N, C-alpha and C positions, 0 to 999 in steps of 0.2 A: 513608767515602771520604776521600781525602787532599786537603789543600789547603795551599799555602805562603802563610802569612799574616803580616801585620804587626799587632803588639799594642801597640806604642809608637812614638813618633817616632824615626826613626833611619835608618841606611843599610841596604843589602842584607844585611849580616851579621847584622842583628837579626831577619830573617825566620825563622819556625819552621814545620816540616812537621807539621801537625796532623791528627788523625783527627776528622772532624766528620760530622754527620748529612747524608744526601743531601737536597738541597732539593726542594721540591714546587712545580711550576709553578702560578702563579695564573692568573686570567682573562687571556687574551690573551698568555700566556707559553708558552714551549717549554722543556723540559729538554734540554740538549745534553750529550752525552758528549764532552768535549773531547779532541781528538786532537793539536792543536798550538796554541800560544799565542805570538804574536810579541811581542818586547820593544820598547818604544818609549820615547822620551825622557820623556814624561809619567810613566812608571812610576818613573823615578829621582827625580822631583820629588815625586810624590804621597806616597811613604812617608816623606819628610822634612817633610811638611806645607808644601811650597813651591809647590803647584799651585793653580789656581783652585778646584778642587773638593776637598773634604776629607771622604771617606766616614767613616762611623762605624766605629771599630775594634771587634773585630778584622775584617779583611777581607783577601782575596787581591788583590794587584795583578794587572795583565795586562788590557789593554783590547781585545785583538784576537785572536779565536779562530776555529778551524775544527774541525768535528767532525760527529757524527751525531745525529739527533733520537732521544732516548730516551723521551720522553713529551710529550703535548700537554695544555695547560691548557684550561680551559673557554672555549668560543667561538672556538677557533683553527680556521681552515679553510684549505684549500689546501696543507697540509703533511702529510706522512706519516712515521710512525716509521721510522727507518733512512735517511732522506734525508741527503745530505751538504750541510752548510750552513756559511756563514761569517757573522760578525757583529762589529760594533764595540760593546763593552759598557761602556766606561769603566773598569771594574775587575771583578775576580772570576775572571779567566781562568786564573790559576795554581791550578787545581783540577781534579779528575777530572770533575766535572760542574758545570754552572752553568745558572741560569734566564735566559732571554733573551726580550725582547719580540719576538714574531713579526714585528712591523712593521719591526724593525731587521735582520732576517735576509735573506740572499741564498743562492740555490742555488749550490753550487760547480760551475763549469763542468766538463763531462766531461773526464777525463784530467788534471785539475789536482791535484797532490798536496796533502795537507792543509797541509804546511809552507808551500808557496807561496800557497795560498788564505788562510792566516792572515796572510800578509805583504803582502797586496795593498791592503786598503781604507784604512788610516790613512795610509800613505806616499803611494801613488798618488792616493788620494782628496784628500789635502791639496794635492798638486801640481796635479792637474787643476783643482781649484777655484781655486788661486792663480794659475796661468798663464792660465786662461780668464776667470774672473770678476773677478779683481783686476788681473792683468797685461795682459789684452786682447791675448794673443799672436796674432801673425799670421805668415804665411809670409814669410821673409826677415829676421825680427827677429834681433838679436844678444842672446843670453841668457847672462849671467854668473852662475854658480852657486857660492856659497861653501859648502864642506863637501860637495863633489860625490861623495864616495866612500861616504857613509853610505847608509842605506836611503832616506831622503827625497831625498838628493842624487842618487842613481842614478835614482830615479823621475823627477827633473827632467831629467836627461840624456836618458833614453829618451823621455819625453813631449815635451820640447823638439824632439828630432829628428822625432818623429812629427808634430808640428805645423809642421814646416818651418823651424825656427830654426837659426841657426848657434850652436853651444853651446861656451862657454868654461868649463872645469871648474877651479875653484880648490880645491886640496887641500894637505895638510901634508907630503906625502912623494911621492917618485917612484913608490913602490909603489902608493900610492893613485891617483896619476896614471894609471898603467897600467890600473888597474881602470876608471877613468872613460873612458879611450880605448876599451877593449873594449866599453863600454856605448854608444859612439857619439860621444863628445866630439870636437869638431873641433880643439881646442887645450887646453892645460893650463898653469896657472900654479901654481907651488909657493910657498906663503906660509910665513913663519917660525913655528916653534912657540913660541919664547920671547917675552919682552916686547919690544915695538918702541918705539924712541924716535921723535922727530919725523922724523929723517932716514930711518929705516927705513920709516916709514909712507908718506912721500913716495915712496920708491923702489918700494914695493909698488903705490902708485897708478899709477906709471909703467908697471909691468909689466901691470897690468890694462888701462890705456889702449892699450898696444902690442898686446895680444892681441885687444882688442875692435875695434880699427880706428879710423880718424879720426873717425867719427861717435859712437863710444862704444856702451855697452850699452843697448839699448832696454828690457831688463828685467834687474834684479839680483834674484836669488833668494837671500836671505840666511838660511841655516839656522844660522849660527855666532854672529853678533853680536860684541860686545866691540870689540877694537881693529881688527878687520878690516872693520867696516862703513864707516867714513869713507873709507878708500882706495877701496873699491868705489863709494861714492857719487860720488867725484871722477871716476870713469870712466863715469858714466852719460851717456846721450845727451840731447839736447834733447827735452823732454817725455817722458823716460823714466819707468819705474815701478819703484820700489825696494820690493820685497816683504819684509816682516818676517815670518819663519816661525818662528824660534827663536833662542835666545841662550845656548847652553851655555858660550860664552866670556865671558858677561856682557852686561848691557844697555848698549848703546852710547849715548853722548851725541853727537848729530849736530849739526854746524854748519848751522843752517837757512838761512844765507845762500846755501849751495850750491843749495838747492832753488829759490831765486829766480833765481840765475844760470843754472840749467839748465831752469827752468820745469818741474821734475819733481815727481812725486808720491811720497810715502812711504805705503805701504798695508799695513795689517795683514792677516794671513791666519789666521783662527781657524776652522779647518775644523769642529771639534766644534760650535760655536755655529751654523755654517751648516747642518749636517745637521739640527739641531733646528728651526731657523727656516724652512728651505726644503726640506722632505722630498721633494717631488716633483722638484725640480732635483737633489737629492742622488741619488735613485734613477736619474734619467736619466744622470747622470755615471757612476754605478756600472756601468750597463749599457754605456756607452761604453768603460769600462775592460775589461769582459769581452770586448767585441769586439776591442779592441786586443791583449788577452792571447792570444786564440785566433788572431789574425792574425800573432802572433809579433813584434809591434812593442814589446811590453813583456814583461819576464820577471824577476820578483823574484830577486835574488841572495841565496841563503841561505849565509852564510859559515860558520856553526857552529850545531849543535843541542846542547841540554842536556836531561837528564832533569829531572823535576819537583823532585827533592831538591836539584838544583844550580841552580835558577832564580835564586837570589841571585847566583850567579857571573855569569850572563848580564846581570843588571841592573848589576852592578859593572863589567863589561866595557864596556857601553854608556856608563855614567857617566864612565869614564876616557877616553872618546873614542878607544878602540882599535879599535872595531868597523868592519869593512868590510861594506857591504851589511846584511843583516838577521840578527839572532840570534833563534832560535826555541827554545822549550821544548816538548818532546814528551812525551806521557803513556805511550807504549808503549816 
């Protein structure tokens, strides 16, 4: 079988399409024939050894898959060969087949294409955990989202609206702003792509404040980081929650005096650790996402698909922050 693997530290151009032996599922595992693998920001970091987890090489990146069950390992019950499943696996998804812990799998809802199934759990899972468990979202909240046109950002737009919030989408272009509006955003703020000086940072903070209203943002959902975090923090409401989700623009240095003045919280959102530490709550939130999906309140936007041999291009596209919605590698 074929797998797109990393053999040494480097960028997506270093990945090679290898012919390898088909894996055999161990106890409690299932062999899944992969149909679709969504690309996520951790994939860009992991192959450069910049992520929290560093798998032993060689390995295939790709932590979010959907496909059909090809074989069952010892002790696996409740699943049948041929069933359509999705799973978060950390890595290994850019391969024609992969072994998955049965406890980490979910059945793909009827009528949902593999591409959308593979694009659901990491983005929407991160966001439902962030907004509900860390942001304590409630109806009527003002939600400011940085990076609102990417996969995670659009999940925040849709879930924010589903939970009754007023959603402000912050993006880097008018084109991305239109995508966020179509997903349900109530207002859009365009932030500059280039380096900002102090005056430009202050101007952006003013734009955020104007869009959020006189009370400010009850929740800031920061997927971008870098120079954009402080202007967003300056627009936060009294006792607001600033959620740290990712930092492709760099790790921000925040003036903590602002947290005192606004009596606000800065909260980390580490969905991967949450799923391992709180498996029952994770499964309950996954089932809530399936209900929202079938009710039409969320719908992953797949902007582009790539064949397995071009999986490196998909990772490069995401790494360059050019992607809108989700990028997916398909095996057929």
